[in-house]
Residue frames as a rotation matrix with the C-alpha (Angstrom) as fourth column:
UNK 1
-0.127 0.370 0.920 4.40
-0.399 0.830 -0.389 -2.68
-0.908 -0.417 0.042 -11.70
UNK 2
-0.879 -0.290 0.379 3.89
0.146 0.593 0.792 -5.29
-0.455 0.751 -0.479 -14.37
UNK 3
-0.729 0.643 -0.235 1.27
-0.456 -0.201 0.867 -5.47
0.510 0.740 0.439 -17.08
UNK 4
-0.195 0.758 -0.622 -2.16
0.475 0.628 0.616 -6.21
0.858 -0.175 -0.483 -15.64
UNK 5
-0.666 -0.023 -0.745 -1.85
0.717 -0.296 -0.631 -3.84
-0.206 -0.955 0.214 -12.73
UNK 6
0.380 0.823 0.422 -4.55
0.809 -0.517 0.281 -1.26
0.449 0.234 -0.862 -12.15
UNK 7
-0.734 -0.667 -0.124 -3.98
0.647 -0.633 -0.426 2.34
0.206 -0.393 0.896 -11.17
UNK 8
0.566 0.811 -0.151 -5.71
0.810 -0.512 0.286 5.16
0.155 -0.284 -0.946 -9.36
UNK 9
-0.482 -0.668 0.567 -4.64
0.473 -0.743 -0.474 8.82
0.738 0.040 0.674 -9.23
UNK 10
0.624 0.564 -0.542 -5.17
0.771 -0.330 0.544 10.65
0.128 -0.757 -0.641 -5.94
UNK 11
0.816 -0.306 -0.490 -3.92
-0.115 -0.917 0.381 14.24
-0.566 -0.255 -0.784 -5.89
UNK 12
0.406 -0.724 -0.557 -0.26
-0.913 -0.294 -0.282 14.00
0.040 0.623 -0.781 -6.97
UNK 13
-0.474 -0.561 0.679 0.13
-0.614 0.763 0.201 10.28
-0.631 -0.321 -0.706 -6.28
UNK 14
0.064 0.419 -0.906 -0.43
-0.821 0.538 0.190 7.28
0.567 0.732 0.379 -8.52
UNK 15
-0.084 -0.020 0.996 -1.42
-0.735 0.676 -0.049 4.03
-0.673 -0.736 -0.072 -6.82
UNK 16
-0.165 -0.015 -0.986 -0.62
-0.792 0.598 0.124 0.87
0.588 0.801 -0.110 -8.76
UNK 17
-0.239 0.121 0.964 -2.06
-0.782 0.564 -0.264 -2.38
-0.576 -0.817 -0.040 -7.45
UNK 18
-0.040 0.256 -0.966 -2.54
-0.757 0.623 0.197 -5.98
0.652 0.739 0.169 -8.49
UNK 19
0.137 0.117 0.984 -3.47
-0.781 0.624 0.034 -9.34
-0.610 -0.772 0.177 -7.08
UNK 20
-0.129 -0.235 -0.963 -2.17
-0.789 0.613 -0.044 -12.68
0.600 0.755 -0.265 -8.36
UNK 21
0.695 0.325 -0.641 -2.24
0.018 0.884 0.467 -16.25
0.719 -0.336 0.609 -7.15
UNK 22
-0.133 -0.885 -0.446 1.04
0.665 0.254 -0.702 -15.56
0.735 -0.389 0.556 -5.37
UNK 23
-0.298 0.047 -0.953 -0.20
0.863 -0.415 -0.290 -12.49
-0.409 -0.909 0.083 -3.49
UNK 24
0.711 0.570 0.412 -0.99
0.678 -0.711 -0.186 -8.80
0.187 0.411 -0.892 -3.80
UNK 25
-0.423 -0.861 -0.284 0.97
0.882 -0.463 0.092 -5.56
-0.211 -0.211 0.954 -4.06
UNK 26
0.850 0.524 0.054 0.40
0.525 -0.836 -0.159 -1.82
-0.038 0.163 -0.986 -3.90
UNK 27
-0.349 -0.937 0.009 2.97
0.933 -0.347 0.092 0.74
-0.083 0.041 0.996 -5.06
UNK 28
0.753 0.510 -0.416 2.56
0.502 -0.854 -0.139 4.45
-0.426 -0.105 -0.899 -4.38
UNK 29
-0.251 -0.806 0.536 4.41
0.966 -0.243 0.087 6.65
0.060 0.540 0.840 -6.86
UNK 30
0.542 -0.830 -0.131 6.35
-0.240 -0.004 -0.971 8.90
0.805 0.558 -0.201 -7.02
UNK 31
0.430 -0.354 0.831 7.27
-0.903 -0.188 0.387 7.99
0.020 -0.916 -0.401 -3.41
UNK 32
-0.149 -0.462 -0.874 8.07
-0.519 0.789 -0.328 4.37
0.842 0.405 -0.358 -4.37
UNK 33
-0.455 0.123 0.882 6.30
-0.840 0.270 -0.471 3.00
-0.296 -0.955 -0.020 -1.29
UNK 34
-0.391 0.276 -0.878 5.51
-0.448 0.776 0.444 -0.71
0.804 0.567 -0.180 -1.65
UNK 35
-0.267 0.422 0.866 3.00
-0.856 0.308 -0.415 -2.67
-0.442 -0.852 0.279 0.43
UNK 36
-0.015 0.260 -0.966 2.60
-0.754 0.631 0.181 -6.38
0.656 0.731 0.187 -0.30
UNK 37
0.470 0.158 0.868 2.27
-0.748 0.594 0.296 -9.91
-0.469 -0.789 0.397 1.02
UNK 38
0.647 -0.219 -0.730 4.57
-0.567 0.502 -0.653 -11.73
0.510 0.836 0.201 -1.40
UNK 39
-0.475 -0.872 -0.122 6.84
-0.517 0.388 -0.763 -13.06
0.712 -0.299 -0.635 1.36
UNK 40
-0.464 0.368 -0.806 4.04
0.517 0.851 0.091 -14.86
0.719 -0.375 -0.585 3.20
UNK 41
-0.087 0.436 -0.896 2.99
0.932 -0.282 -0.228 -11.98
-0.352 -0.855 -0.382 5.43
UNK 42
0.684 0.370 0.629 1.63
0.595 -0.781 -0.187 -8.47
0.423 0.503 -0.754 4.79
UNK 43
0.083 -0.730 -0.678 4.31
0.809 -0.348 0.473 -5.80
-0.581 -0.588 0.562 5.12
UNK 44
0.996 0.080 -0.033 5.40
0.052 -0.860 -0.508 -2.34
-0.069 0.504 -0.861 4.05
UNK 45
0.259 -0.952 0.167 8.84
0.933 0.201 -0.299 -1.74
0.251 0.233 0.940 2.57
UNK 46
0.990 -0.115 -0.082 10.46
-0.082 -0.942 0.325 1.10
-0.114 -0.315 -0.942 4.46
UNK 47
0.080 -0.993 -0.091 14.13
-0.992 -0.088 0.087 0.38
-0.095 0.083 -0.992 5.18
UNK 48
-0.977 -0.195 0.080 13.37
-0.191 0.980 0.055 -3.27
-0.089 0.038 -0.995 5.75
UNK 49
-0.356 0.902 -0.243 10.12
0.064 0.283 0.957 -5.18
0.932 0.325 -0.159 5.51
UNK 50
-0.930 0.136 0.340 7.93
-0.364 -0.222 -0.905 -4.13
-0.048 -0.965 0.256 8.43
UNK 51
-0.735 0.670 -0.101 4.93
0.649 0.739 0.184 -6.32
0.198 0.069 -0.978 9.20
UNK 52
-0.751 0.616 0.238 1.48
-0.627 -0.778 0.034 -4.74
0.206 -0.123 0.971 9.09
UNK 53
-0.673 0.558 0.485 -1.84
-0.102 0.580 -0.808 -6.02
-0.732 -0.593 -0.334 10.45
UNK 54
0.246 0.783 -0.571 -3.88
-0.760 -0.210 -0.615 -5.29
-0.602 0.585 0.544 7.31
UNK 55
-0.304 -0.399 0.865 -4.11
-0.060 0.914 0.400 -8.62
-0.951 0.069 -0.302 5.53
UNK 56
0.202 0.480 0.854 -6.10
0.794 0.431 -0.429 -8.08
-0.574 0.764 -0.294 2.33
UNK 57
-0.708 -0.426 0.564 -5.55
0.700 -0.530 0.478 -6.02
0.095 0.733 0.673 -0.79
UNK 58
0.072 0.832 0.550 -8.97
0.598 -0.477 0.644 -4.38
0.798 0.283 -0.532 -0.51
UNK 59
0.791 0.216 -0.572 -8.46
0.608 -0.373 0.701 -3.21
-0.062 -0.902 -0.427 3.06
UNK 60
-0.143 -0.933 -0.330 -4.91
0.731 -0.325 0.600 -1.99
-0.667 -0.156 0.729 2.40
UNK 61
-0.615 -0.045 0.788 -6.00
0.714 -0.458 0.530 -0.21
0.336 0.888 0.314 -0.78
UNK 62
0.467 0.856 0.223 -8.90
0.600 -0.492 0.631 1.50
0.650 -0.161 -0.743 1.02
UNK 63
0.586 -0.338 -0.737 -6.56
0.645 -0.356 0.676 2.67
-0.490 -0.871 0.009 3.78
UNK 64
-0.519 -0.846 0.124 -4.07
0.723 -0.357 0.591 4.05
-0.456 0.396 0.797 1.23
UNK 65
-0.335 0.476 0.813 -6.80
0.690 -0.464 0.556 5.81
0.642 0.747 -0.173 -0.78
UNK 66
0.738 0.648 -0.189 -8.33
0.580 -0.468 0.666 7.37
0.343 -0.601 -0.721 2.35
UNK 67
0.272 -0.729 -0.628 -4.91
0.708 -0.290 0.644 8.41
-0.651 -0.620 0.437 3.64
UNK 68
-0.695 -0.600 0.396 -3.91
0.698 -0.431 0.571 10.08
-0.172 0.673 0.719 0.37
UNK 69
-0.002 0.787 0.617 -7.31
0.703 -0.437 0.561 11.77
0.711 0.435 -0.553 0.04
UNK 70
0.855 0.403 -0.326 -6.94
0.500 -0.472 0.726 13.39
0.139 -0.784 -0.605 3.46
UNK 71
0.434 -0.795 -0.423 -3.23
0.285 -0.324 0.902 14.27
-0.854 -0.513 0.086 3.33
UNK 72
0.900 -0.162 -0.404 -1.15
-0.424 -0.534 -0.731 16.33
-0.097 0.830 -0.550 0.91
UNK 73
-0.083 -0.969 -0.231 2.12
-0.879 0.181 -0.441 14.60
0.470 0.166 -0.867 1.83
UNK 74
0.664 0.245 -0.706 2.88
-0.004 0.946 0.324 11.05
0.747 -0.212 0.630 2.90
UNK 75
-0.009 -0.614 0.789 4.28
-0.995 -0.075 -0.069 10.52
0.101 -0.786 -0.610 6.38
UNK 76
-0.255 -0.147 -0.956 5.43
-0.421 0.907 -0.027 6.92
0.871 0.395 -0.293 6.17
UNK 77
-0.984 -0.120 -0.131 5.03
0.066 0.438 -0.896 6.33
0.165 -0.891 -0.423 9.92
UNK 78
-0.468 0.884 0.014 1.46
-0.687 -0.353 -0.636 7.66
-0.557 -0.307 0.772 9.88
UNK 79
0.109 0.484 -0.868 0.61
-0.917 0.386 0.100 5.44
0.383 0.786 0.486 6.92
UNK 80
-0.608 -0.401 -0.686 2.19
-0.131 0.902 -0.412 2.43
0.783 -0.161 -0.600 8.64
UNK 81
-0.938 0.300 0.171 0.15
-0.180 0.000 -0.984 3.17
-0.295 -0.954 0.054 11.79
UNK 82
-0.086 0.945 -0.315 -3.06
-0.953 -0.170 -0.250 3.29
-0.289 0.279 0.916 9.72
UNK 83
0.054 0.037 -0.998 -2.18
-0.647 0.762 -0.006 -0.09
0.761 0.646 0.065 8.20
UNK 84
-0.770 -0.420 -0.481 -1.59
0.090 0.674 -0.733 -1.45
0.632 -0.607 -0.481 11.73
UNK 85
-0.524 0.656 0.543 -4.90
-0.851 -0.386 -0.355 -0.34
-0.023 -0.648 0.761 13.27
UNK 86
-0.729 0.292 0.619 -7.09
-0.021 0.894 -0.448 -3.18
-0.684 -0.340 -0.645 14.44
UNK 87
-0.878 0.423 -0.225 -9.44
-0.239 0.021 0.971 -4.52
0.415 0.906 0.082 11.81
């Protein structure tokens, strides 16, 4: 991510995140999983952009942090389901 992003380390993952006037983004490394709302709607980049229900950076970031804290590996479908749970 670009200069100005913040990062958090959880186990073996680095979470980079930032919010700008244009939108917000979260990148989970080394898995290269991107979650953002830069195209007008919140989505996760898997093979294509898949819409998620979580609308804010804070909620998405909390879900990602909790998920990584509880799991040793990332199951992309499980993470997507967490991001799609009703708010």
